[in-house]
N, C-alpha and C positions, 0 to 999 in steps of 0.2 A: 699536769704533773702526775706522777705515779707513786703508789705506795712501795713499789719494788725499787731496789737499788739498781742503778745502771750498770751494765757489764763492761762498757768501754768508754774511754774519753779520748778526744783528739786535741792536741795543742799545736797551734801555729803562732810562733813568736818571731818578731824581727826587731832589731835595734839598730839605731844609727848613733854613733858616739863621735863627737868632734873633739879631736885631740890637738891642743895647742903645742904640746911637746910629746914626742914619741917615747916609748918605753913599755914597761910591763904593766898589765892590769889583770885583775881577776874578776870573773863573772860567776854568778850562781843562778843559772836558768834551767839546768837539766833536771829532769824528774829523778827523784831519789827513792825508788821503790822497785820491786820486781815486776816482771810482766810488761816491759817497755820495748818498743821498736822505735828507733829515733834516728834523726840525721841532724848534723850541725855543720854550718859553714861560716867562714869568716873571711872577708875581703877588705883590702885597703881601698883608698880613694881611686886608685888606678885599675881596680878590678882584679888585682893579684890575690890569689888564695893564700891565706896565712895559716901557719900551723897552730893548732890548739892542743895544749897539753892538759891533762886532767889529773887532779889530785882527789883522792877519796878521804873524807874525814868521817868522824863519828856522826856528824850531823847532816852530811850530804855530799855533794860533788862540786868541786870548784874547777872552772876552766881557766887556764893561764894563757894569755895572749901577749906576744911581744909585737907591738904595732908601731909603724912610723907615724909622724905627725900628719894630720889630715882627718878625713872621714873614715871611720871603721864601721863596716856593716856586718852584723851578726844575724844569722837565721837559725832557727831551731824548730823542728817538728817532732812530735811524739805521738804514737798510738799506744794507749795505756790500757792494760787489762786490769780493771778495778777489782776483779775477783782474786787476783794473784797476791800472794804474800800474807804475812801474819802481822798482828799488832806488835809494836815495839815494846820489848820488856823494859822495866825500870830496874836499873842495876844499883848496887850499893853506892857506886861512885855518883850516879845520877842523883841519888837521894841527898848526897852531900853538896854537889855542885849546884843543883837547881833549887836549893832552899836558901842560898846565899844572895845578898844584894848584888846587883850588877849595874853597869853604866846607865842603862835606861830604865832599870827596875829597882829604884832605891827603897826596897821593902822595909829597911830599918827606919825610914823616915815616916812611914805611915802605919806603924804598929798599933798606935792608939786607935786610929780609924778602923783598922781591920778588926781589932778586938771589939769595938763598939758595935760594928755592923754584923759580925759573923761569929761572935763568941759561942753561940749555941749551935752552930753548924758543924756537923761531923766532917772529917776529912773526905769521906766518900761522897758527900753532898756539896762540897765547896764549889766544884765546877759549875753546877746548876745554879747555886745561889749567887756566885759572882757574875755569871753570865747574865742572869736576870737583873742584878743590880746595875751592871754596866748598861744594859739595854734601856732600863728605865731612868737612869741618871744622866747619861751623856746624850748629846745630839751629834749625829754624823754630819760633819761640815767639811767638805773638801777645802784644803788650803788653810785650815784653822791652825795648823802647827807646821813645824819644819823638821828637818833631819836632826837638829840639835836638841830638840825638846825631849825630856824624859817623861816618866809616868806622872810626875807632879803637875805638869802643864794641863793635861785634860782634867785632872782632878780639880784644879783651881778654876778653869774656864768652863768646865762641864761640856766641852765639845772636842772633837778630834776626828781622825780617820782610823782605818783598821789597825795600823801599827800602834796608835795611842790606846785603843781599846785593849789590844793584846798586852801592851806593856803594863797598863794599870791592872788588868786582870791577874797577870803574873805577880806583880808586886803585892797585891792583896793576898793571894794564895801563899806566897812565900812568907809573908808577915805572920801567917797563922801556922807556919811550919809544914805546909803542904808543898811538895816539889812541883814546880811549874816551869815550862819552857816555851820559847817563842818558835813558831813554825811559819815559814813562808809557803804559800800554796798557789796552785792554779785552781780557780773556783768557777766551774760551769754554773751558769745562772746569774753570775754577778752582772749588774747593770748600773753604770757603764762598765764594760770589761776592763780589768786591770790586774796586775799582780796583787795578791791578797795576803793578809796576815791573820793568824789565829793563835790561840794558846792551848797548850796541852797540860793536863795535870795527871799525877800518878794516882790511879785507882786500882786496887787489887793487883798490883804488880805489873800493870801495863799502862801505857800512855793513852789517854782519852782526850778527844779534841772538843773545844768549846769556842764560841764566837759571839762576843757581845754585840756585834753589828747585826747579826742575823740576816745578812744580805744574800747568803747562798746556803743551800742544804749541805750539811756536814758530810753526808754519805757519798757525795760526788767529789769531794776535795781531793786534790792530787798533791802529795808532798814534794816540795822542792828542797828545803833545808830546815834544820832545827838547831837551836842554840840557846844561849842564855838570854839574848835579846836581839834586836835588829843588827847590832854590830857583827854578830856571828853569821848572818844570813844575807848580807848586803848584795843587791842585784849587781852592782859594779863597784869594785874597790881598786882604785889606781894605786900601784906600788911605786913605780917610777914614772909612769905616764902622767901627763897633765890634761885633765878632762875639762873642756870648756862648756860643753852642753851635751845632752843626749835626749833621744826620744825613742818611743817604742810603739809597736802595733801588735795587738794580741787578740787572738780568737781561741776560745776554749769551749768545746761542745761535748755532749754525750750522745751515744747511740741510744735512741729512744727518749722517753720523757724523763725529766728530772724527778728525783724522789721528793716526797713530802717529808719535811723534818719537823716533827711536833715538839722537839726540844725536851722530851721527857726521858729519852733513852741514851745510854752510853754509846759513843761512836769512836772507833779506833781507826787510825790510818796506818796502812802498811808502809 
């Protein structure tokens, strides 16, 4: 590992989605930051190329695909300049939206716990304090939760995966009046490699990233999408299609060594 931040990252992602019924679905796999050279392809089970429409949102990019029943194959590659772009500013609307409870982050239900654990912590230090609390309190256990579980589940069981760490971190911050949001990322250094989730909080007018799992250095993370919780950043969201199953293969690397993240400094994602 290196003390220097990497200059570039490469993403190679492929997905196979089995559709029981044809129709429209949305995916969120494209990098959402400046300095990207990318390709995306989508084919049906007969090898026919399908059109991919893209919508831009405040939190990222969404790809819309109208696919027939059968197997849908999606490929995405990106070369990312990690030195390009600026930190995301926190807007007045952000301060309102990201302090409210949401589907997976019921901050109103853990206000007492948040007050007991973090009453003496200043807003600017909440990210560090919450990340440390998550890391020391929860155990990372693949399969411990499912897509329906909110932040209360890892709080009760003391275990979860990256989305659970992020949801609980967000809920604790919001319960103390600190704006916090959910961010899906590509994470060089993650082992085993997978799509990853972290949380961002507002510090001095910009969004700064924290990760209670501490499974990858923050300096090399590549933003995919941000929102209130996982519902806003779902990898696949069928609208009229019927998804039976899906699988993916993912490789994310950096040019040069990974940075060392000592967890003491603020890190912002472009």
